[in-house]
C-alpha positions as a Python dict, from the first residue, in 0.01 Angstrom:
ca = {
    (1, 'M'): (0, 0, 0),
    (2, 'P'): (-283, -138, -229),
    (3, 'F'): (-403, -488, -165),
    (4, 'A'): (-617, -786, -352),
    (5, 'R'): (-947, -827, -207),
    (6, 'V'): (-1020, -1053, -470),
    (7, 'E'): (-749, -1310, -552),
    (8, 'L'): (-714, -1637, -784),
    (9, 'R'): (-412, -1869, -739),
    (10, 'A'): (-368, -2107, -998),
    (11, 'V'): (-721, -2183, -1001),
    (12, 'S'): (-886, -2430, -1223),
    (13, 'K'): (-1271, -2534, -1287),
    (14, 'S'): (-1392, -2867, -1402),
    (15, 'Y'): (-1769, -3019, -1458),
    (16, 'P'): (-1846, -3358, -1464),
    (17, 'N'): (-1962, -3502, -1800),
    (18, 'G'): (-2018, -3834, -1793),
    (19, 'G'): (-1699, -4004, -1721),
    (20, 'R'): (-1483, -3734, -1851),
    (21, 'P'): (-1459, -3396, -1699),
    (22, 'V'): (-1482, -3085, -1908),
    (23, 'E'): (-1210, -2840, -1760),
    (24, 'V'): (-1385, -2463, -1809),
    (25, 'L'): (-1100, -2270, -1647),
    (26, 'H'): (-763, -2378, -1645),
    (27, 'D'): (-469, -2197, -1413),
    (28, 'I'): (-592, -1875, -1365),
    (29, 'S'): (-406, -1629, -1104),
    (30, 'L'): (-560, -1265, -1103),
    (31, 'S'): (-605, -1002, -806),
    (32, 'A'): (-804, -729, -823),
    (33, 'E'): (-775, -408, -573),
    (34, 'P'): (-1056, -214, -421),
    (35, 'G'): (-1174, 95, -564),
    (36, 'T'): (-1037, -57, -933),
    (37, 'I'): (-1231, -220, -1222),
    (38, 'T'): (-1137, -534, -1393),
    (39, 'A'): (-1281, -606, -1742),
    (40, 'L'): (-1309, -979, -1823),
    (41, 'V'): (-1309, -1034, -2195),
    (42, 'G'): (-1342, -1293, -2472),
    (43, 'R'): (-1560, -1492, -2653),
    (44, 'S'): (-1871, -1696, -2525),
    (45, 'G'): (-1794, -2006, -2360),
    (46, 'C'): (-1438, -1876, -2256),
    (47, 'G'): (-1505, -1905, -1915),
    (48, 'K'): (-1597, -1525, -1802),
    (49, 'T'): (-1937, -1623, -1609),
    (50, 'T'): (-1771, -1950, -1426),
    (51, 'L'): (-1469, -1701, -1309),
    (52, 'L'): (-1702, -1442, -1184),
    (53, 'N'): (-1884, -1707, -990),
    (54, 'L'): (-1634, -1827, -839),
    (55, 'A'): (-1507, -1481, -765),
    (56, 'G'): (-1829, -1390, -606),
    (57, 'A'): (-1818, -1727, -385),
    (58, 'M'): (-2111, -1871, -597),
    (59, 'D'): (-1941, -2158, -686),
    (60, 'F'): (-1605, -2303, -601),
    (61, 'P'): (-1277, -2417, -779),
    (62, 'T'): (-1223, -2791, -846),
    (63, 'S'): (-847, -2726, -744),
    (64, 'G'): (-622, -2370, -654),
    (65, 'D'): (-787, -2100, -449),
    (66, 'V'): (-1031, -1774, -428),
    (67, 'L'): (-954, -1567, -139),
    (68, 'I'): (-1167, -1295, -52),
    (69, 'D'): (-936, -1020, 146),
    (70, 'G'): (-710, -1264, 205),
    (71, 'R'): (-948, -1590, 306),
    (72, 'A'): (-1022, -1888, 88),
    (73, 'T'): (-1387, -1917, 4),
    (74, 'T'): (-1358, -2293, 49),
    (75, 'S'): (-1290, -2242, 425),
    (76, 'L'): (-1595, -2092, 479),
    (77, 'N'): (-1881, -2280, 671),
    (78, 'D'): (-2223, -2246, 522),
    (79, 'A'): (-2341, -1943, 742),
    (80, 'E'): (-2019, -1758, 657),
    (81, 'L'): (-2063, -1788, 296),
    (82, 'T'): (-2399, -1680, 356),
    (83, 'A'): (-2321, -1389, 496),
    (84, 'L'): (-2057, -1296, 278),
    (85, 'R'): (-2292, -1322, -5),
    (86, 'R'): (-2527, -1103, 172),
    (87, 'R'): (-2312, -832, 298),
    (88, 'R'): (-2007, -808, 121),
    (89, 'V'): (-2082, -919, -242),
    (90, 'G'): (-2349, -775, -479),
    (91, 'F'): (-2454, -873, -820),
    (92, 'V'): (-2526, -788, -1126),
    (93, 'F'): (-2690, -958, -1437),
    (94, 'Q'): (-2761, -894, -1801),
    (95, 'F'): (-3123, -1000, -1734),
    (96, 'F'): (-3161, -794, -1438),
    (97, 'Q'): (-3355, -1023, -1238),
    (98, 'L'): (-3568, -804, -1065),
    (99, 'L'): (-3872, -952, -844),
    (100, 'P'): (-4197, -903, -1048),
    (101, 'T'): (-4426, -902, -771),
    (102, 'L'): (-4202, -649, -571),
    (103, 'T'): (-4196, -253, -622),
    (104, 'V'): (-3855, -99, -720),
    (105, 'L'): (-3798, 9, -345),
    (106, 'E'): (-3887, -343, -253),
    (107, 'N'): (-3674, -501, -487),
    (108, 'V'): (-3360, -225, -378),
    (109, 'E'): (-3447, -289, -9),
    (110, 'L'): (-3445, -671, -40),
    (111, 'P'): (-3104, -763, 64),
    (112, 'L'): (-3099, -540, 341),
    (113, 'L'): (-3397, -723, 477),
    (114, 'L'): (-3248, -1060, 440),
    (115, 'A'): (-2936, -950, 603),
    (116, 'R'): (-3164, -825, 861),
    (117, 'T'): (-3000, -473, 853),
    (118, 'P'): (-3149, -158, 1034),
    (119, 'K'): (-3314, 150, 839),
    (120, 'S'): (-3339, -72, 541),
    (121, 'A'): (-3577, 153, 346),
    (122, 'E'): (-3389, 477, 416),
    (123, 'T'): (-3075, 303, 242),
    (124, 'A'): (-3276, 195, -23),
    (125, 'S'): (-3421, 492, -93),
    (126, 'D'): (-3077, 673, -76),
    (127, 'R'): (-2936, 411, -354),
    (128, 'L'): (-3271, 499, -570),
    (129, 'R'): (-3147, 867, -563),
    (130, 'W'): (-2825, 787, -651),
    (131, 'V'): (-2929, 613, -960),
    (132, 'G'): (-3200, 905, -1052),
    (133, 'L'): (-3500, 657, -972),
    (134, 'E'): (-3633, 796, -651),
    (135, 'D'): (-3938, 904, -817),
    (136, 'F'): (-4005, 534, -925),
    (137, 'A'): (-4000, 359, -624),
    (138, 'S'): (-4327, 244, -619),
    (139, 'R'): (-4352, 74, -974),
    (140, 'L'): (-4351, -258, -1067),
    (141, 'P'): (-4050, -383, -1262),
    (142, 'F'): (-4293, -413, -1575),
    (143, 'Q'): (-4357, -47, -1596),
    (144, 'L'): (-3970, 44, -1649),
    (145, 'S'): (-3755, 35, -1940),
    (146, 'G'): (-3451, -204, -1976),
    (147, 'G'): (-3202, 65, -1867),
    (148, 'Q'): (-3457, 157, -1604),
    (149, 'M'): (-3428, -213, -1420),
    (150, 'Q'): (-3041, -223, -1483),
    (151, 'R'): (-3048, 67, -1289),
    (152, 'V'): (-3236, -38, -1020),
    (153, 'A'): (-3024, -380, -1002),
    (154, 'I'): (-2749, -128, -947),
    (155, 'A'): (-2920, 15, -696),
    (156, 'R'): (-3025, -303, -525),
    (157, 'A'): (-2624, -470, -575),
    (158, 'L'): (-2462, -168, -388),
    (159, 'V'): (-2741, -131, -145),
    (160, 'H'): (-2563, -299, 128),
    (161, 'S'): (-2227, -98, -5),
    (162, 'P'): (-2063, -445, -131),
    (163, 'D'): (-1694, -479, -103),
    (164, 'V'): (-1709, -693, -435),
    (165, 'L'): (-1924, -627, -720),
    (166, 'I'): (-1992, -899, -963),
    (167, 'A'): (-2102, -794, -1329),
    (168, 'D'): (-2173, -1012, -1591),
    (169, 'E'): (-2256, -854, -1918),
    (170, 'P'): (-2416, -553, -1748),
    (171, 'T'): (-2507, -317, -2095),
    (172, 'G'): (-2573, -682, -2266),
    (173, 'N'): (-2933, -587, -2303),
    (174, 'L'): (-2934, -218, -2396),
    (175, 'D'): (-2907, 33, -2666),
    (176, 'T'): (-2554, 207, -2660),
    (177, 'S'): (-2663, 554, -2507),
    (178, 'T'): (-2848, 331, -2211),
    (179, 'G'): (-2529, 112, -2189),
    (180, 'D'): (-2320, 455, -2167),
    (181, 'Q'): (-2521, 541, -1852),
    (182, 'I'): (-2495, 196, -1676),
    (183, 'L'): (-2128, 208, -1746),
    (184, 'R'): (-2087, 545, -1577),
    (185, 'L'): (-2301, 402, -1241),
    (186, 'I'): (-2041, 100, -1282),
    (187, 'A'): (-1747, 331, -1281),
    (188, 'E'): (-1881, 557, -994),
    (189, 'S'): (-1974, 252, -765),
    (190, 'A'): (-1592, 193, -767),
    (191, 'A'): (-1486, 536, -717),
    (192, 'R'): (-1748, 625, -433),
    (193, 'F'): (-1860, 290, -281),
    (194, 'G'): (-1446, 142, -295),
    (195, 'A'): (-1609, -130, -467),
    (196, 'T'): (-1363, -412, -660),
    (197, 'V'): (-1541, -446, -955),
    (198, 'L'): (-1550, -749, -1172),
    (199, 'M'): (-1714, -754, -1481),
    (200, 'A'): (-1767, -997, -1801),
    (201, 'T'): (-1843, -814, -2102),
    (202, 'H'): (-1844, -823, -2493),
    (203, 'S'): (-1815, -453, -2516),
    (204, 'A'): (-1539, -278, -2601),
    (205, 'E'): (-1710, 35, -2439),
    (206, 'A'): (-1759, -132, -2134),
    (207, 'A'): (-1374, -278, -2112),
    (208, 'A'): (-1242, 59, -2192),
    (209, 'I'): (-1380, 158, -1841),
    (210, 'A'): (-1172, -79, -1649),
    (211, 'Q'): (-846, -57, -1512),
    (212, 'V'): (-733, -396, -1586),
    (213, 'R'): (-842, -580, -1868),
    (214, 'V'): (-854, -983, -1913),
    (215, 'A'): (-847, -1136, -2223),
    (216, 'L'): (-956, -1500, -2179),
    (217, 'R'): (-965, -1767, -2457),
    (218, 'D'): (-1068, -2147, -2394),
    (219, 'G'): (-1001, -2099, -2003),
    (220, 'R'): (-697, -1948, -1969),
    (221, 'I'): (-580, -1582, -1946),
    (222, 'Q'): (-424, -1468, -2261),
    (223, 'N'): (-337, -1164, -2159),
    (224, 'I'): (-376, -857, -1891),
    (225, 'D'): (-348, -537, -1973),
    (226, 'H'): (-311, -257, -1724),
    (227, 'A'): (-481, 85, -1823),
}
């Protein structure tokens, strides 16, 4: 029976703004199963990125609970949070965020080195083969196209076979053809690695690959559509 890998229970998030907090998310309840893609859609400022940060344990709710495999992120200590982010969560960003002084292979391998995972170079090379960039291993990021950099970012995000893949506007800086290629890789990450994918997007094409589409407006869930 399917289970919720990521679950948000009545989650709200506010940020201080002088004496009057600004509420960015209000009473969000949502769950996502392994091997599925959930797309968060809505205008800029509706709370998509904040929700992703909460789901990836990069931030914490003001009220309510964010659970990964049934355990609230607020119950984890610093060491447990570090282990969670390094071993169980992968991140793909709109602006790639590759380290410019590291080669392609070194960028992909870095999460494994931080987690002290054995055979890190072998695994990184395998992920590069998966995204079709094994011949670019020794290049630096500035020698790549935008689409190639995003493929490296996906290889890095999946190098440790994470349970959760967080993707924030992964096709936002790419042309249509390259964006379609990135979307195929994201879809395959759910199918091949069993990742629970949470993706924020403005793109109808990106949202179309998701099994669940969550429309946000002003920090609230407006609609949830199951494909």
